[in-house]
N, C-alpha and C positions, 0 to 999 in steps of 0.2 A: 676636437676629434672629428675628422671628416667621415660622414656616413654615406653609404651607398643607397640606391633606391630600395633595395631589399631591406637594409637595416632600418631605414626610415619607416617603411611599411610594417616591419616586425614590431617596432616600438609602438606604432599606432595600434596594432592588433593587441599588444599586451595591455594597452590602456583600456580596451573594452573587454578584457578577460579572455581573449582568444589565444591560440598558440602562434608561435612565430613561424615564418616561412624561410626556406633556403633558396627558393627560386619562384618565379612567377608561373612556372610550368609544372608544378608539383601535382596538379590534379585535385587539390583540396578546395573546399569552399573559400577558405582564407586566401589562397594564392590566386584563385579566379577573380574574386572581388578586388584584391589589391592590384592585380595585373590590369584589370579593366578600368579601374577608377584612378589609379595613381597618375598617369600622364596628364589627364585633364585637370585634376586637382592641383598638381604641381604647376602647370602652365597658367591656370586661373589665378593662383596665388602670386606667381611671379609677375603676371601682367596687371595685377590690381594696384600696384604702387611703383614708383620710380626708385626701385632698390638701387643703392649705390654699387653693390657687387654685381648687378645684372644690367647696368646701364653702360652703353658704349657708343662710340662714334665710328662711322665708316664712310668712305667715299664709295658711292654706288656706281656700278657698271652700267653705262648707257646701252640700251638695246637698239638694234638696227631698225626694227619696226616702230613706226610712230603710232601714237594713240589715234583712235578713230575720230574723236572729237574732244573739244575743250582745252587740251594742252598739246604742246609741240613735241615733247620728248617723254620717253618711258625709261625707267631705270629698274634693274632687277633688285629685289629685296634680298637680304642675306638669308641663308637657310635656317639660322637660329632666331630669326625675327619673331617677336611676340607682339610688340606695340611700338608705334612711332611716337616720339616725344616732340621732335621738331626737325626741320630740314632747312638747309641754307647753302650758301656758296662757300664761305670761309669758316664761319663760326658755328655752323650747324643749326642756324635758325634764320627766320625771316622770309622763307619762300612760301608762296602759295602752292599747294600741292593737293593731290587726292590719291589715296591708295585704293587700287582695284586689283583683286586677286593677289598675286605675288609681285606686283609692280607698283612703283611710285610714278605718278604722272605729274609733270610740271613743265613750265616754259623755259626753265634754266638749262644751260648746256652741261653744267657740272653740279653735283649734289653731294653734300656732306650731311648725313642723317644721324641724329641722336636718337637712340632707340633702346627699348628693353629687350634683352635677348635671353635665351635659355642657356645658362651656364651648366657645366657638369656638376653633379651633386656634391662631389668632393670639394667644390669651391663655395658651397653654401656656408655662411657663417652660423655659429651656434644659435643665435637669436632667430634666424629664419628656420633652422631645423626644428626648433620648438614650435613655432607657429605652424609649420607644415605638418608635423606629427599630430598636433591638436586638431587640425582641419581634417587630416586623414582619418583619425579616430572617429570624428563626428560623421564623416561620409561612410565609413565602414560599418557603423553601428546598426543601422536599420537592416541592411542586407544580411548581416551575420547574427544579430540578436533579436531583431523584430521589436525592439523597445523604442517607441517614439519618444517617451518621456526622457529616457536616458540620452537619446540622440539630441533632443532639444537642449539638455544640460550641456552636452559636449559641444554643441554649436556655440553656446554662450561662452564656454571656456576658450574655444577657438577664436572667437571675436576678441576676447581679452588678450590672448597671445598675439594676435595680429596687431592690435593697437600697441602693445608693448614692443613688438619687433619694429614697427614703423617709427616709434619714438627713438629707439636705439639707433636705427639706421639714419634718422634725420641728424643725429649728432656726429656723423662720419665726415662732414664737410662744413665749411663756413656757409652761412645763409646767403642767398642771392641778394645782391643789392639792386635797388631801383636805379636804373641808369638814366631814364628820362621819364618825367612825369609832368605833362603840360599844366596841370592845375597848380603845381608848386611854382613852375616857371612864370606863370602869369602873375602871381602874387609877389614876386621878387622885385 
């Protein structure tokens, strides 16, 4: 079942014994805490791992203005960009690059970037929903309940859910093969 940002926050609030919310603009303590913390907690959790559901590839648009130093070309990062995994010409890897502000600088004329992006909440798989709800509950706990011991317990639960979600996500594709390894080639 796909959950919205409000539904995810409401489930986290229920875990700490608070009431649910119908919007981030209700004017309650719960809606204010959820509205302020949700975007950064969501983006932090998304960017903390190479989630299969939030990893994509894109050909970047080259910018007219060249970088001031170090590289020849600048490319605009996508609006939903959270973290770069690699950049290349054909396969999305192998380029030397640097990210500055909202641009990728490199010497290549064309760039295909593999990156972690921010998908819509309705595209989050259930295992990620559970990890996000657990993390939100831990983050909401101190501002709403002022219980540090309870928050510490909830952060432990959130770490367990995060590990479980990463384990499930890792099973979504075949493992990467080592294509070239000089130590093995020398011994052959």
